[in-house]
C-alpha positions in Angstrom: 1.8 -17.5 25.8 1.8 -15.7 22.4 -1.2 -13.7 21.4 -1.4 -12.7 17.8 -4.9 -11.2 18.1 -3.7 -8.9 20.8 -0.8 -7.7 18.6 -3.2 -7.0 15.7 -5.7 -5.2 17.9 -2.9 -3.1 19.4 -1.7 -2.1 15.9 -5.3 -1.2 14.9 -5.8 0.9 18.1 -2.5 2.7 17.3 -3.7 3.4 13.8 -6.9 4.8 15.2 -5.0 7.0 17.7 -2.3 7.9 15.2 0.3 6.5 17.7 3.3 5.4 15.6 5.3 4.3 18.6 2.6 2.1 19.9 2.2 0.4 16.4 5.9 -0.1 16.1 6.1 -1.7 19.5 4.1 -4.8 18.3 6.0 -5.1 15.1 9.1 -7.3 14.4 12.2 -5.3 13.4 11.9 -6.7 9.8 8.1 -6.3 9.4 6.9 -5.9 5.8 3.7 -3.9 5.1 2.2 -4.3 1.6 0.2 -1.3 0.5 -2.9 -1.9 -1.6 -2.2 -2.4 -5.3 1.0 -4.3 -4.5 3.3 -1.7 -6.0 4.8 -0.4 -2.8 6.0 -2.0 0.5 7.0 -0.4 3.7 9.7 -2.2 5.7 10.9 -2.3 9.3 9.5 -0.6 12.4 10.2 2.8 10.7 7.9 1.6 7.8 5.2 0.8 10.3 5.5 4.3 11.9 5.4 5.8 8.4 2.1 4.0 7.7 0.5 5.3 10.9 1.7 8.8 10.2 0.4 8.9 6.6 -3.0 7.3 7.3 -5.8 9.9 7.0 -8.3 10.2 9.8 -10.9 7.5 9.1 -13.4 5.8 11.2 -12.5 2.1 11.3 -14.9 -0.5 12.7 -13.8 -4.1 13.0 -16.7 -6.5 12.6 -15.1 -9.8 12.2 -12.0 -11.4 13.7 -10.4 -14.7 12.7 -7.2 -16.3 14.1 -5.6 -19.2 12.3 -2.4 -20.1 14.2 -0.2 -17.1 14.1 -2.2 -15.3 11.4 -5.0 -12.8 12.2 -7.6 -11.5 9.8 -9.7 -8.5 10.8 -12.6 -7.4 8.5 -14.7 -4.3 8.9 -15.6 -0.9 7.6 -13.4 2.0 6.9 -15.2 5.3 6.4 -14.2 8.8 5.7 -17.2 10.7 7.0 -19.1 12.5 4.2 -16.8 11.0 1.5 -16.7 7.2 1.1 -16.9 3.8 2.8 -14.9 0.7 2.1 -15.0 -2.9 3.4 -11.5 -3.5 4.6 -9.6 -6.8 5.2 -6.4 -6.6 7.2 -4.2 -9.7 7.4 -1.5 -9.8 10.1 1.1 -12.5 10.0 3.0 -12.8 13.3 5.7 -14.9 14.9 3.3 -15.4 17.7 4.1 -12.2 19.6 5.1 -9.6 17.0 3.7 -8.7 13.6 6.0 -9.8 10.8 3.8 -9.0 7.7 0.7 -6.9 7.0 -1.5 -6.7 4.0 -4.8 -4.8 3.6 -7.3 -4.4 0.9 -10.4 -2.3 0.3 -13.7 -3.0 -1.5 -16.2 -0.2 -2.1 -19.2 -0.3 0.3 -21.2 2.4 -1.5 
């Protein structure tokens, strides 16, 4: 049985661990990742790896999970200790097993 929530959580764990291969393993070959601001998009598993590699070390805490069919929304807090905090919403669209599209947005928390 397909488990979109498991794929999203695996991707987030890979982001936290800076494990590009683990993140790519739960992504479809043609995944599209929209960066905040909408002016740039990363594509394919190599794009997923690039996102993981370029992400700075933050503390990410998921506080809310929602699954609607094959779409998963994770909301929580992203902090750079001593610098800033943002409320973050991650949206993962899947084919049921693999992530096909990712968007994320920040809103200042302080």
